[in-house]
VEXVEX-161148 format. One record per residue (C-alpha): residue number from 1; residue in one letter; x, y, z. Coordinates in steps of 0.5 Angstrom, whole numbers. Layout:
N
{kolpa NUM; "A"; {X; Y; Z}};
...
END
This chain:
511
{kolpa 1; "M"; {171; 134; 132}};
{kolpa 2; "R"; {175; 132; 138}};
{kolpa 3; "A"; {181; 135; 136}};
{kolpa 4; "F"; {178; 141; 135}};
{kolpa 5; "T"; {175; 141; 142}};
{kolpa 6; "S"; {181; 140; 145}};
{kolpa 7; "F"; {184; 146; 141}};
{kolpa 8; "L"; {179; 151; 144}};
{kolpa 9; "I"; {179; 148; 151}};
{kolpa 10; "G"; {187; 149; 150}};
{kolpa 11; "L"; {186; 156; 148}};
{kolpa 12; "V"; {181; 158; 154}};
{kolpa 13; "F"; {186; 155; 159}};
{kolpa 14; "V"; {192; 159; 155}};
{kolpa 15; "G"; {187; 165; 156}};
{kolpa 16; "L"; {186; 164; 163}};
{kolpa 17; "A"; {193; 163; 164}};
{kolpa 18; "M"; {195; 170; 161}};
{kolpa 19; "A"; {189; 173; 165}};
{kolpa 20; "Q"; {193; 171; 171}};
{kolpa 21; "E"; {199; 173; 169}};
{kolpa 22; "K"; {197; 180; 168}};
{kolpa 23; "P"; {194; 182; 174}};
{kolpa 24; "D"; {189; 188; 175}};
{kolpa 25; "G"; {194; 194; 175}};
{kolpa 26; "A"; {199; 192; 170}};
{kolpa 27; "P"; {203; 198; 166}};
{kolpa 28; "S"; {198; 197; 160}};
{kolpa 29; "E"; {192; 199; 164}};
{kolpa 30; "I"; {194; 205; 168}};
{kolpa 31; "P"; {196; 211; 164}};
{kolpa 32; "A"; {203; 214; 165}};
{kolpa 33; "P"; {205; 218; 171}};
{kolpa 34; "Y"; {202; 225; 171}};
{kolpa 35; "S"; {207; 231; 171}};
{kolpa 36; "V"; {208; 239; 170}};
{kolpa 37; "T"; {214; 243; 170}};
{kolpa 38; "R"; {215; 251; 171}};
{kolpa 39; "E"; {220; 255; 172}};
{kolpa 40; "M"; {220; 260; 178}};
{kolpa 41; "S"; {224; 265; 182}};
{kolpa 42; "L"; {223; 268; 188}};
{kolpa 43; "R"; {228; 273; 192}};
{kolpa 44; "L"; {230; 271; 198}};
{kolpa 45; "D"; {236; 273; 203}};
{kolpa 46; "G"; {238; 279; 198}};
{kolpa 47; "R"; {239; 274; 192}};
{kolpa 48; "Q"; {234; 272; 186}};
{kolpa 49; "V"; {233; 264; 187}};
{kolpa 50; "N"; {231; 261; 180}};
{kolpa 51; "F"; {228; 254; 181}};
{kolpa 52; "I"; {224; 249; 177}};
{kolpa 53; "A"; {218; 247; 180}};
{kolpa 54; "T"; {215; 240; 178}};
{kolpa 55; "A"; {208; 237; 181}};
{kolpa 56; "G"; {207; 230; 179}};
{kolpa 57; "E"; {206; 223; 180}};
{kolpa 58; "S"; {212; 218; 182}};
{kolpa 59; "Y"; {209; 210; 181}};
{kolpa 60; "L"; {211; 205; 187}};
{kolpa 61; "R"; {212; 198; 183}};
{kolpa 62; "S"; {211; 191; 185}};
{kolpa 63; "E"; {217; 186; 184}};
{kolpa 64; "N"; {213; 185; 177}};
{kolpa 65; "G"; {213; 192; 175}};
{kolpa 66; "A"; {206; 193; 176}};
{kolpa 67; "P"; {204; 200; 179}};
{kolpa 68; "R"; {202; 199; 186}};
{kolpa 69; "A"; {201; 207; 188}};
{kolpa 70; "A"; {202; 214; 185}};
{kolpa 71; "I"; {205; 219; 190}};
{kolpa 72; "F"; {204; 226; 188}};
{kolpa 73; "S"; {209; 231; 190}};
{kolpa 74; "I"; {211; 238; 189}};
{kolpa 75; "A"; {219; 239; 188}};
{kolpa 76; "Y"; {223; 246; 188}};
{kolpa 77; "V"; {230; 245; 185}};
{kolpa 78; "E"; {235; 250; 184}};
{kolpa 79; "D"; {236; 252; 177}};
{kolpa 80; "E"; {242; 250; 174}};
{kolpa 81; "L"; {245; 247; 180}};
{kolpa 82; "D"; {253; 247; 180}};
{kolpa 83; "D"; {254; 242; 185}};
{kolpa 84; "P"; {249; 238; 188}};
{kolpa 85; "T"; {253; 235; 194}};
{kolpa 86; "E"; {253; 243; 196}};
{kolpa 87; "R"; {245; 244; 196}};
{kolpa 88; "P"; {241; 240; 201}};
{kolpa 89; "V"; {234; 237; 200}};
{kolpa 90; "I"; {229; 237; 205}};
{kolpa 91; "F"; {223; 232; 204}};
{kolpa 92; "V"; {217; 235; 207}};
{kolpa 93; "F"; {210; 232; 210}};
{kolpa 94; "N"; {205; 233; 214}};
{kolpa 95; "G"; {201; 228; 219}};
{kolpa 96; "G"; {194; 226; 220}};
{kolpa 97; "P"; {195; 221; 219}};
{kolpa 98; "G"; {191; 223; 213}};
{kolpa 99; "S"; {193; 230; 211}};
{kolpa 100; "A"; {196; 232; 205}};
{kolpa 101; "S"; {203; 237; 205}};
{kolpa 102; "L"; {199; 243; 204}};
{kolpa 103; "W"; {200; 246; 211}};
{kolpa 104; "L"; {207; 247; 211}};
{kolpa 105; "H"; {207; 248; 204}};
{kolpa 106; "M"; {203; 254; 204}};
{kolpa 107; "G"; {204; 256; 211}};
{kolpa 108; "A"; {211; 255; 212}};
{kolpa 109; "W"; {216; 254; 207}};
{kolpa 110; "G"; {214; 254; 200}};
{kolpa 111; "P"; {215; 259; 195}};
{kolpa 112; "K"; {208; 262; 196}};
{kolpa 113; "R"; {204; 263; 203}};
{kolpa 114; "V"; {197; 264; 205}};
{kolpa 115; "I"; {196; 270; 210}};
{kolpa 116; "T"; {192; 269; 216}};
{kolpa 117; "P"; {190; 273; 222}};
{kolpa 118; "S"; {196; 272; 227}};
{kolpa 119; "D"; {191; 274; 233}};
{kolpa 120; "G"; {187; 267; 233}};
{kolpa 121; "T"; {181; 270; 229}};
{kolpa 122; "D"; {177; 267; 224}};
{kolpa 123; "V"; {180; 267; 216}};
{kolpa 124; "G"; {173; 269; 214}};
{kolpa 125; "A"; {171; 268; 206}};
{kolpa 126; "P"; {175; 268; 200}};
{kolpa 127; "P"; {178; 271; 197}};
{kolpa 128; "Y"; {184; 270; 201}};
{kolpa 129; "R"; {191; 273; 200}};
{kolpa 130; "V"; {197; 269; 197}};
{kolpa 131; "E"; {203; 272; 196}};
{kolpa 132; "D"; {211; 271; 195}};
{kolpa 133; "N"; {213; 267; 201}};
{kolpa 134; "P"; {219; 271; 204}};
{kolpa 135; "H"; {220; 266; 209}};
{kolpa 136; "S"; {221; 260; 204}};
{kolpa 137; "L"; {227; 256; 205}};
{kolpa 138; "L"; {229; 255; 198}};
{kolpa 139; "D"; {235; 260; 199}};
{kolpa 140; "V"; {238; 254; 203}};
{kolpa 141; "A"; {235; 248; 200}};
{kolpa 142; "D"; {231; 244; 195}};
{kolpa 143; "L"; {224; 242; 198}};
{kolpa 144; "V"; {220; 236; 196}};
{kolpa 145; "F"; {213; 236; 199}};
{kolpa 146; "I"; {210; 229; 199}};
{kolpa 147; "D"; {203; 227; 200}};
{kolpa 148; "P"; {202; 220; 202}};
{kolpa 149; "V"; {197; 215; 199}};
{kolpa 150; "G"; {190; 217; 201}};
{kolpa 151; "T"; {192; 224; 201}};
{kolpa 152; "G"; {192; 230; 196}};
{kolpa 153; "Y"; {192; 227; 189}};
{kolpa 154; "S"; {196; 220; 192}};
{kolpa 155; "R"; {192; 214; 191}};
{kolpa 156; "A"; {193; 206; 190}};
{kolpa 157; "L"; {193; 204; 183}};
{kolpa 158; "G"; {190; 198; 180}};
{kolpa 159; "S"; {188; 192; 184}};
{kolpa 160; "T"; {192; 195; 190}};
{kolpa 161; "D"; {188; 196; 196}};
{kolpa 162; "A"; {190; 203; 199}};
{kolpa 163; "K"; {190; 200; 206}};
{kolpa 164; "E"; {197; 196; 204}};
{kolpa 165; "F"; {200; 203; 205}};
{kolpa 166; "Y"; {196; 205; 212}};
{kolpa 167; "G"; {200; 204; 218}};
{kolpa 168; "V"; {206; 206; 222}};
{kolpa 169; "N"; {211; 201; 218}};
{kolpa 170; "E"; {207; 201; 212}};
{kolpa 171; "D"; {207; 208; 211}};
{kolpa 172; "A"; {214; 209; 212}};
{kolpa 173; "E"; {216; 204; 207}};
{kolpa 174; "S"; {212; 208; 202}};
{kolpa 175; "I"; {215; 214; 203}};
{kolpa 176; "A"; {222; 211; 204}};
{kolpa 177; "E"; {221; 208; 197}};
{kolpa 178; "F"; {219; 215; 194}};
{kolpa 179; "I"; {225; 218; 197}};
{kolpa 180; "R"; {230; 213; 194}};
{kolpa 181; "I"; {226; 214; 187}};
{kolpa 182; "W"; {227; 221; 187}};
{kolpa 183; "I"; {234; 222; 189}};
{kolpa 184; "T"; {236; 217; 184}};
{kolpa 185; "R"; {232; 220; 178}};
{kolpa 186; "N"; {234; 227; 180}};
{kolpa 187; "G"; {242; 225; 182}};
{kolpa 188; "R"; {242; 227; 189}};
{kolpa 189; "W"; {244; 221; 192}};
{kolpa 190; "N"; {250; 225; 195}};
{kolpa 191; "S"; {246; 231; 197}};
{kolpa 192; "P"; {245; 233; 204}};
{kolpa 193; "K"; {238; 230; 206}};
{kolpa 194; "Y"; {233; 232; 211}};
{kolpa 195; "L"; {226; 230; 213}};
{kolpa 196; "A"; {221; 235; 216}};
{kolpa 197; "G"; {214; 233; 219}};
{kolpa 198; "E"; {209; 236; 223}};
{kolpa 199; "S"; {204; 233; 228}};
{kolpa 200; "Y"; {204; 225; 226}};
{kolpa 201; "G"; {209; 228; 220}};
{kolpa 202; "A"; {214; 228; 226}};
{kolpa 203; "T"; {212; 221; 227}};
{kolpa 204; "R"; {213; 219; 220}};
{kolpa 205; "A"; {220; 223; 220}};
{kolpa 206; "A"; {222; 218; 225}};
{kolpa 207; "A"; {220; 212; 222}};
{kolpa 208; "V"; {222; 214; 215}};
{kolpa 209; "A"; {229; 215; 218}};
{kolpa 210; "Q"; {229; 208; 221}};
{kolpa 211; "E"; {227; 205; 214}};
{kolpa 212; "L"; {232; 209; 210}};
{kolpa 213; "Q"; {238; 208; 215}};
{kolpa 214; "G"; {237; 201; 216}};
{kolpa 215; "G"; {241; 196; 212}};
{kolpa 216; "W"; {247; 195; 207}};
{kolpa 217; "N"; {242; 200; 202}};
{kolpa 218; "G"; {242; 205; 207}};
{kolpa 219; "I"; {241; 212; 206}};
{kolpa 220; "A"; {244; 217; 211}};
{kolpa 221; "L"; {241; 223; 213}};
{kolpa 222; "N"; {243; 229; 216}};
{kolpa 223; "G"; {237; 231; 220}};
{kolpa 224; "V"; {230; 231; 222}};
{kolpa 225; "V"; {226; 237; 223}};
{kolpa 226; "L"; {220; 236; 228}};
{kolpa 227; "V"; {214; 241; 228}};
{kolpa 228; "S"; {209; 240; 233}};
{kolpa 229; "A"; {211; 233; 234}};
{kolpa 230; "I"; {208; 227; 237}};
{kolpa 231; "L"; {213; 221; 238}};
{kolpa 232; "D"; {211; 217; 244}};
{kolpa 233; "F"; {203; 216; 244}};
{kolpa 234; "Q"; {203; 214; 251}};
{kolpa 235; "T"; {203; 222; 252}};
{kolpa 236; "A"; {197; 223; 248}};
{kolpa 237; "R"; {192; 217; 250}};
{kolpa 238; "F"; {187; 219; 255}};
{kolpa 239; "A"; {186; 211; 257}};
{kolpa 240; "P"; {184; 209; 264}};
{kolpa 241; "G"; {190; 208; 268}};
{kolpa 242; "N"; {195; 212; 263}};
{kolpa 243; "D"; {197; 218; 267}};
{kolpa 244; "T"; {203; 219; 263}};
{kolpa 245; "A"; {198; 223; 258}};
{kolpa 246; "H"; {195; 228; 264}};
{kolpa 247; "I"; {203; 229; 266}};
{kolpa 248; "A"; {205; 231; 259}};
{kolpa 249; "F"; {199; 236; 257}};
{kolpa 250; "F"; {199; 239; 264}};
{kolpa 251; "P"; {204; 245; 262}};
{kolpa 252; "T"; {200; 246; 256}};
{kolpa 253; "M"; {194; 247; 259}};
{kolpa 254; "A"; {197; 252; 264}};
{kolpa 255; "T"; {200; 256; 258}};
{kolpa 256; "T"; {193; 256; 255}};
{kolpa 257; "A"; {191; 259; 262}};
{kolpa 258; "W"; {196; 264; 262}};
{kolpa 259; "Y"; {194; 266; 255}};
{kolpa 260; "H"; {187; 267; 257}};
{kolpa 261; "D"; {189; 271; 263}};
{kolpa 262; "K"; {186; 266; 268}};
{kolpa 263; "V"; {192; 266; 272}};
{kolpa 264; "D"; {196; 271; 276}};
{kolpa 265; "R"; {201; 273; 271}};
{kolpa 266; "A"; {205; 277; 276}};
{kolpa 267; "R"; {207; 272; 281}};
{kolpa 268; "W"; {211; 270; 275}};
{kolpa 269; "G"; {213; 277; 274}};
{kolpa 270; "G"; {209; 276; 267}};
{kolpa 271; "D"; {215; 272; 264}};
{kolpa 272; "L"; {211; 266; 260}};
{kolpa 273; "E"; {217; 262; 259}};
{kolpa 274; "A"; {219; 262; 267}};
{kolpa 275; "F"; {211; 260; 268}};
{kolpa 276; "A"; {212; 254; 263}};
{kolpa 277; "E"; {218; 252; 266}};
{kolpa 278; "D"; {215; 252; 273}};
{kolpa 279; "A"; {209; 248; 270}};
{kolpa 280; "R"; {214; 243; 268}};
{kolpa 281; "S"; {217; 242; 274}};
{kolpa 282; "F"; {210; 241; 278}};
{kolpa 283; "A"; {208; 236; 272}};
{kolpa 284; "T"; {215; 233; 274}};
{kolpa 285; "H"; {216; 233; 281}};
{kolpa 286; "I"; {209; 234; 284}};
{kolpa 287; "L"; {203; 231; 280}};
{kolpa 288; "P"; {206; 224; 278}};
{kolpa 289; "P"; {207; 222; 285}};
{kolpa 290; "A"; {200; 224; 287}};
{kolpa 291; "L"; {197; 221; 281}};
{kolpa 292; "I"; {201; 214; 283}};
{kolpa 293; "R"; {198; 214; 290}};
{kolpa 294; "G"; {191; 215; 288}};
{kolpa 295; "A"; {186; 213; 293}};
{kolpa 296; "T"; {191; 213; 299}};
{kolpa 297; "L"; {192; 221; 298}};
{kolpa 298; "S"; {188; 224; 304}};
{kolpa 299; "E"; {182; 229; 303}};
{kolpa 300; "A"; {187; 234; 306}};
{kolpa 301; "E"; {192; 232; 301}};
{kolpa 302; "R"; {187; 232; 295}};
{kolpa 303; "G"; {185; 239; 297}};
{kolpa 304; "D"; {192; 242; 297}};
{kolpa 305; "L"; {194; 239; 290}};
{kolpa 306; "A"; {187; 241; 287}};
{kolpa 307; "D"; {189; 248; 290}};
{kolpa 308; "Q"; {196; 248; 287}};
{kolpa 309; "M"; {193; 245; 280}};
{kolpa 310; "S"; {188; 251; 280}};
{kolpa 311; "D"; {193; 256; 280}};
{kolpa 312; "Y"; {197; 254; 274}};
{kolpa 313; "L"; {190; 252; 270}};
{kolpa 314; "G"; {186; 257; 272}};
{kolpa 315; "V"; {180; 253; 273}};
{kolpa 316; "S"; {177; 252; 280}};
{kolpa 317; "A"; {180; 247; 285}};
{kolpa 318; "D"; {173; 244; 286}};
{kolpa 319; "W"; {172; 242; 279}};
{kolpa 320; "I"; {179; 239; 279}};
{kolpa 321; "L"; {177; 235; 285}};
{kolpa 322; "D"; {171; 232; 281}};
{kolpa 323; "T"; {176; 230; 275}};
{kolpa 324; "N"; {179; 226; 280}};
{kolpa 325; "L"; {186; 230; 279}};
{kolpa 326; "R"; {186; 228; 272}};
{kolpa 327; "V"; {184; 234; 268}};
{kolpa 328; "D"; {182; 232; 261}};
{kolpa 329; "P"; {184; 237; 256}};
{kolpa 330; "T"; {178; 236; 252}};
{kolpa 331; "Q"; {174; 238; 258}};
{kolpa 332; "F"; {179; 243; 260}};
{kolpa 333; "R"; {178; 247; 253}};
{kolpa 334; "K"; {170; 247; 255}};
{kolpa 335; "E"; {171; 249; 262}};
{kolpa 336; "L"; {177; 254; 262}};
{kolpa 337; "L"; {172; 260; 259}};
{kolpa 338; "R"; {166; 257; 261}};
{kolpa 339; "D"; {164; 264; 265}};
{kolpa 340; "R"; {165; 268; 258}};
{kolpa 341; "D"; {161; 263; 254}};
{kolpa 342; "L"; {167; 261; 250}};
{kolpa 343; "T"; {171; 254; 248}};
{kolpa 344; "V"; {178; 254; 246}};
{kolpa 345; "G"; {182; 251; 241}};
{kolpa 346; "R"; {185; 244; 240}};
{kolpa 347; "F"; {191; 245; 235}};
{kolpa 348; "D"; {191; 252; 238}};
{kolpa 349; "S"; {188; 254; 244}};
{kolpa 350; "R"; {189; 262; 243}};
{kolpa 351; "Y"; {183; 261; 238}};
{kolpa 352; "T"; {176; 261; 242}};
{kolpa 353; "G"; {169; 259; 239}};
{kolpa 354; "V"; {162; 259; 241}};
{kolpa 355; "D"; {158; 253; 242}};
{kolpa 356; "S"; {151; 251; 242}};
{kolpa 357; "N"; {150; 251; 249}};
{kolpa 358; "S"; {155; 252; 255}};
{kolpa 359; "V"; {153; 246; 260}};
{kolpa 360; "G"; {156; 241; 256}};
{kolpa 361; "D"; {163; 237; 258}};
{kolpa 362; "T"; {166; 238; 251}};
{kolpa 363; "P"; {166; 243; 245}};
{kolpa 364; "D"; {162; 242; 239}};
{kolpa 365; "N"; {168; 243; 235}};
{kolpa 366; "D"; {175; 246; 234}};
{kolpa 367; "P"; {175; 253; 233}};
{kolpa 368; "S"; {183; 253; 231}};
{kolpa 369; "G"; {181; 248; 225}};
{kolpa 370; "Y"; {175; 251; 222}};
{kolpa 371; "G"; {178; 258; 224}};
{kolpa 372; "M"; {183; 257; 218}};
{kolpa 373; "D"; {182; 251; 214}};
{kolpa 374; "A"; {178; 254; 209}};
{kolpa 375; "A"; {184; 259; 207}};
{kolpa 376; "Y"; {189; 253; 206}};
{kolpa 377; "T"; {184; 249; 202}};
{kolpa 378; "A"; {183; 255; 197}};
{kolpa 379; "A"; {190; 257; 197}};
{kolpa 380; "I"; {193; 250; 195}};
{kolpa 381; "N"; {188; 248; 190}};
{kolpa 382; "D"; {188; 255; 187}};
{kolpa 383; "Y"; {196; 255; 187}};
{kolpa 384; "L"; {196; 248; 184}};
{kolpa 385; "T"; {191; 249; 178}};
{kolpa 386; "R"; {192; 257; 176}};
{kolpa 387; "E"; {200; 257; 178}};
{kolpa 388; "L"; {203; 251; 177}};
{kolpa 389; "G"; {198; 249; 172}};
{kolpa 390; "V"; {196; 242; 174}};
{kolpa 391; "N"; {190; 239; 170}};
{kolpa 392; "F"; {191; 246; 166}};
{kolpa 393; "R"; {195; 246; 159}};
{kolpa 394; "E"; {196; 253; 159}};
{kolpa 395; "G"; {204; 254; 160}};
{kolpa 396; "G"; {209; 249; 163}};
{kolpa 397; "R"; {210; 242; 160}};
{kolpa 398; "A"; {205; 237; 162}};
{kolpa 399; "E"; {205; 230; 161}};
{kolpa 400; "G"; {200; 224; 162}};
{kolpa 401; "E"; {193; 225; 163}};
{kolpa 402; "P"; {190; 230; 167}};
{kolpa 403; "L"; {189; 229; 175}};
{kolpa 404; "D"; {181; 230; 175}};
{kolpa 405; "R"; {180; 228; 182}};
{kolpa 406; "L"; {179; 231; 188}};
{kolpa 407; "Y"; {185; 234; 192}};
{kolpa 408; "K"; {184; 231; 199}};
{kolpa 409; "V"; {187; 236; 204}};
{kolpa 410; "L"; {185; 232; 210}};
{kolpa 411; "T"; {180; 226; 211}};
{kolpa 412; "G"; {179; 220; 216}};
{kolpa 413; "E"; {180; 215; 211}};
{kolpa 414; "P"; {187; 213; 212}};
{kolpa 415; "G"; {187; 214; 220}};
{kolpa 416; "S"; {181; 210; 221}};
{kolpa 417; "N"; {184; 204; 217}};
{kolpa 418; "W"; {191; 205; 220}};
{kolpa 419; "N"; {195; 199; 223}};
{kolpa 420; "W"; {198; 202; 229}};
{kolpa 421; "S"; {202; 196; 231}};
{kolpa 422; "Q"; {209; 198; 230}};
{kolpa 423; "D"; {212; 191; 233}};
{kolpa 424; "S"; {213; 186; 228}};
{kolpa 425; "R"; {210; 181; 233}};
{kolpa 426; "G"; {204; 185; 234}};
{kolpa 427; "W"; {204; 186; 241}};
{kolpa 428; "P"; {199; 191; 244}};
{kolpa 429; "A"; {203; 197; 246}};
{kolpa 430; "Y"; {203; 205; 245}};
{kolpa 431; "V"; {207; 207; 238}};
{kolpa 432; "N"; {213; 210; 240}};
{kolpa 433; "V"; {218; 212; 235}};
{kolpa 434; "A"; {223; 216; 239}};
{kolpa 435; "P"; {227; 210; 240}};
{kolpa 436; "W"; {228; 210; 233}};
{kolpa 437; "L"; {231; 217; 233}};
{kolpa 438; "G"; {236; 215; 239}};
{kolpa 439; "Q"; {238; 209; 234}};
{kolpa 440; "A"; {239; 214; 228}};
{kolpa 441; "M"; {243; 219; 232}};
{kolpa 442; "R"; {247; 214; 236}};
{kolpa 443; "E"; {249; 210; 229}};
{kolpa 444; "N"; {250; 217; 225}};
{kolpa 445; "D"; {254; 222; 229}};
{kolpa 446; "E"; {252; 227; 224}};
{kolpa 447; "F"; {245; 226; 225}};
{kolpa 448; "R"; {241; 232; 228}};
{kolpa 449; "V"; {234; 234; 231}};
{kolpa 450; "L"; {230; 240; 231}};
{kolpa 451; "L"; {224; 240; 235}};
{kolpa 452; "A"; {219; 246; 234}};
{kolpa 453; "S"; {214; 247; 239}};
{kolpa 454; "G"; {208; 252; 240}};
{kolpa 455; "W"; {206; 254; 247}};
{kolpa 456; "Y"; {199; 253; 246}};
{kolpa 457; "D"; {198; 247; 242}};
{kolpa 458; "L"; {193; 242; 246}};
{kolpa 459; "A"; {194; 237; 240}};
{kolpa 460; "T"; {201; 235; 241}};
{kolpa 461; "P"; {204; 238; 247}};
{kolpa 462; "F"; {211; 241; 248}};
{kolpa 463; "F"; {212; 237; 254}};
{kolpa 464; "G"; {210; 231; 251}};
{kolpa 465; "A"; {215; 231; 246}};
{kolpa 466; "E"; {220; 233; 251}};
{kolpa 467; "M"; {219; 227; 255}};
{kolpa 468; "S"; {219; 223; 249}};
{kolpa 469; "L"; {226; 225; 247}};
{kolpa 470; "Y"; {229; 225; 254}};
{kolpa 471; "K"; {227; 218; 256}};
{kolpa 472; "N"; {229; 214; 249}};
{kolpa 473; "R"; {237; 215; 249}};
{kolpa 474; "V"; {236; 221; 244}};
{kolpa 475; "V"; {243; 224; 244}};
{kolpa 476; "L"; {241; 231; 247}};
{kolpa 477; "D"; {247; 235; 245}};
{kolpa 478; "R"; {245; 234; 238}};
{kolpa 479; "V"; {238; 237; 239}};
{kolpa 480; "D"; {235; 244; 238}};
{kolpa 481; "F"; {229; 246; 242}};
{kolpa 482; "T"; {225; 252; 240}};
{kolpa 483; "Y"; {219; 255; 242}};
{kolpa 484; "Y"; {214; 259; 239}};
{kolpa 485; "E"; {208; 264; 242}};
{kolpa 486; "A"; {203; 260; 238}};
{kolpa 487; "G"; {200; 253; 237}};
{kolpa 488; "H"; {200; 247; 233}};
{kolpa 489; "M"; {201; 251; 227}};
{kolpa 490; "M"; {206; 256; 229}};
{kolpa 491; "Y"; {207; 259; 222}};
{kolpa 492; "L"; {200; 262; 223}};
{kolpa 493; "V"; {203; 268; 227}};
{kolpa 494; "A"; {207; 272; 222}};
{kolpa 495; "D"; {213; 273; 227}};
{kolpa 496; "E"; {213; 266; 229}};
{kolpa 497; "A"; {213; 264; 221}};
{kolpa 498; "E"; {219; 268; 220}};
{kolpa 499; "N"; {222; 265; 227}};
{kolpa 500; "L"; {221; 258; 225}};
{kolpa 501; "S"; {224; 259; 218}};
{kolpa 502; "Q"; {230; 262; 221}};
{kolpa 503; "D"; {231; 257; 226}};
{kolpa 504; "V"; {230; 251; 221}};
{kolpa 505; "R"; {235; 255; 216}};
{kolpa 506; "N"; {240; 256; 222}};
{kolpa 507; "F"; {239; 248; 223}};
{kolpa 508; "I"; {241; 247; 216}};
{kolpa 509; "R"; {247; 251; 216}};
{kolpa 510; "G"; {249; 248; 222}};
{kolpa 511; "E"; {249; 255; 226}};
END
């Protein structure tokens, strides 16, 4: 009996050991990655482009092979590619953090685009027009649209906590790992490679470039496309004592006033670019010394400066004095058109909204967000399910279990849990990835940057991005600066969508 009891106890310990050796999320407990492929074609630049669309998951794995996360992507690769070394591939993502890649996908460069009003008016209710995209970049490059963990269909797997992927460095590591997996599986190690990111996606692009190009296993990049970029977060954090943000936003608040006819346009000959350049000069040479002097300014000096700022910003000098010469863009969005009982948008200040009352300090909401997001949400879900066949068995070739879960467009869950510590020592500091771009350019003399900015972007202002590049040893001779008569998502404007794509196309071609 004693021997039999010892045998049972031994079995228990063996079972416990086996359970410990097989953690939650082991391969046998998680279904195979889902994917679906379709053959597609699109006429671009006078020729028919035939390509294979693949929508599906790639698993990131731990050292023991257990899946840690599923990264969902939609890739478009030219069919019957003769020489991969002649065909660039662009890895595309949006920002947030917490946003899927649908905005650049369905608005700018994918094979389909959703049509929105170009004049900053509301998209209304469905159905929305979705049509072939004449501005897609598939005539010059393959495209891979990536949804980071916590966005789209991407998620942590098994016992892995999604927070392990939420952070400046953590996020960059996961996207870099996905890229390594993708180029290996698709035989694209020797293809020209570009990253393209919008908003925080531009932050991500710089961080991923640092992650890819560093070390002996480095992957050299040909360049990055930064759309509505934020690189140095000191330019956008309105904390007490941080005057850099007030300087960075000043020119965009000025161009917003210009758009809404709140400044004397004739003074600058009706030339927006000349006005913007003058606003930059004021923000560089006049505003910073005054803010530094602070309380030592005389009342006359304060009044004179407020009068000058009023000429650019279209709000009263008295109100500017009440802000202590430090105009917050959120308060500005409420104040600029208060006499018209309107507020202006954050992502795109061409948009206007009506609040519940006109006496508050800040807008109720962002009219440039609720004015267009429903169209993009409907478009990506309709496209994924009905056209690509995700979760449907009709047409195409599908593998794995259906993705019966919500496609997360933009949620606060990743951002609210984001690790903003960029320095491995954990020292408190504003995130600034611009030095990583500078290093990438200095260590790779063919690495180039395209910075695309909208004049009316009160989320990631053009002057803030410019300042970030100017101050961090970026090789400016290899930076293309482009500007658009629009806001954060310049592709909402039909003409500017075409201009943006042509600028990126020229950038890829080296023209």
